[in-house]
DOVO-603858 format. One line per field, with one value per residue (C-alpha): residue number from 1; residue in three letters; x negated, y, z. Coordinates in nm, 3 decimals. Layout:
// residues N
num NUM:...;
residuo ALA:...;
east X:...;
north Y:...;
up Z:...;
END
This chain:
// residues 56
num 1:2:3:4:5:6:7:8:9:10:11:12:13:14:15:16:17:18:19:20:21:22:23:24:25:26:27:28:29:30:31:32:33:34:35:36:37:38:39:40:41:42:43:44:45:46:47:48:49:50:51:52:53:54:55:56;
residuo MET:ALA:SER:SER:THR:ASP:SER:THR:LYS:ALA:VAL:ASP:ASP:GLU:VAL:ARG:ARG:LEU:TYR:GLU:ARG:TYR:GLN:SER:ALA:GLU:SER:ASP:GLU:GLU:ARG:ARG:GLU:ILE:ALA:LEU:GLU:MET:GLY:LYS:LEU:ASP:GLY:ARG:ARG:HIS:ALA:GLU:ILE:TYR:ALA:ALA:LEU:GLU:ASN:GLU;
east 1.074:0.714:0.805:0.946:0.623:0.417:0.629:0.583:0.206:0.192:0.389:0.166:-0.141:0.007:0.089:-0.267:-0.410:-0.181:-0.273:-0.645:-0.593:-0.397:-0.676:-0.940:-0.730:-0.905:-0.604:-0.258:-0.115:-0.284:-0.157:0.192:0.191:0.070:0.335:0.602:0.469:0.485:0.846:0.941:0.772:0.950:1.283:1.221:1.123:1.444:1.653:1.495:1.564:1.929:1.973:1.825:2.059:2.362:2.258:2.237;
north -2.583:-2.527:-2.190:-2.077:-2.177:-2.006:-1.693:-1.694:-1.733:-1.447:-1.222:-1.323:-1.239:-0.903:-0.828:-0.915:-0.682:-0.397:-0.445:-0.438:-0.120:0.032:-0.046:0.114:0.418:0.747:0.975:0.979:1.039:0.728:0.522:0.662:0.556:0.207:0.180:0.266:-0.010:-0.250:-0.151:-0.216:-0.555:-0.640:-0.543:-0.772:-1.055:-1.015:-1.007:-1.336:-1.494:-1.389:-1.508:-1.847:-1.877:-1.803:-2.079:-2.345;
up -1.131:-1.238:-1.390:-1.056:-0.883:-1.155:-1.118:-0.742:-0.777:-1.027:-0.790:-0.499:-0.706:-0.800:-0.435:-0.338:-0.605:-0.500:-0.135:-0.220:-0.424:-0.136:0.111:-0.113:-0.214:-0.154:-0.124:0.026:-0.323:-0.458:-0.160:-0.215:-0.582:-0.491:-0.218:-0.476:-0.704:-0.408:-0.346:-0.708:-0.697:-0.372:-0.528:-0.825:-0.591:-0.390:-0.707:-0.819:-0.480:-0.482:-0.841:-0.750:-0.451:-0.668:-0.908:-0.637;
END
């Protein structure tokens, strides 16, 4: 269970860093690229959640 918690914390930290980068972005293109990274991260997070539910 600790690895799941560690994984969640790592994802949360990554989300926080992406959000901070998004807020300080100087161009729409840079914000767009960061938003795409956020979407990929969100997709991975959802895949992990669904996998965990299937294993219960």
